[in-house]
N, C-alpha and C positions, 0 to 999 in steps of 0.2 A: 635582832627582829625588826620587821618593818611595821609601820603603823601608818594607817590614814586618820587623821583627826577630821572628823566629817563636819561637827558642829558643836556649839556650845549653847545648852539649853538654860543656863542661868539667867535668873530675872534681871539681875544686876551684875554682869560679868567683872571679876576683878583682873583687869589687864595685867598688873603687875605680877599678881599670883600666877596666872597663866603662863606669862613669859618666863616667870623663874622656872616653873615647873618644866616647860619645853626644856630650858636651858639646862637643867639639873638632868632630866631623862634622857635626854638624846646624846649621841656621839659627835663630835666634830661639830660643836655649834659654838657662836660667840652671842653676847649679849644683844648686839644690835639685830643680828638675824633673827634671834628669839622673838624679838620685840615685833619685828616685821612680819613674821609669821603668826604672832598673835593677831595683829590687825586682820592679816587675810583671812586668819580663821574668823574671827569675829564678823567680818563682812559676809561670811556665808559660804566661801571657797574651801575646797578640801585641801590639805597638806599632808605631805608625806614626810615622816621622820623615821630615822634609825635609831633604835632603842639598845643598848648593850644588855646582853642576856642576863648579867647578873642584877639589873637594874627592873627586870620585866616586872614581877609582883608588886613591887611598890611604885612602878610607874603607872601600871593599870590601875591601882587602888587611887593614886593622886588624881589621875584623869576623871574617874567616877566621882570623887570628891568635889571635883570643879565643874561637874556637870558636862563634860566634854564626851561626845559620842565618839568613838572609834571603831576602826575595822583592822583586824590584824592580818597582813598581807603574807607575812612568812615568819 
């Protein structure tokens, strides 16, 4: 499934937790890319990630917990 991560509405976003979440839920991701995408998201730009189907429910739950707004593309 494709997701657009639109924004993070947390008052004080936890970069490490967001980066770890992106790394765990997405397929074909390495830690440095996950951190870079976290920085891009927190700057206000939309990022696109591929989520494995087996992780869909837990991925969406984790994103909501971190106050990350997302759009499901496919």
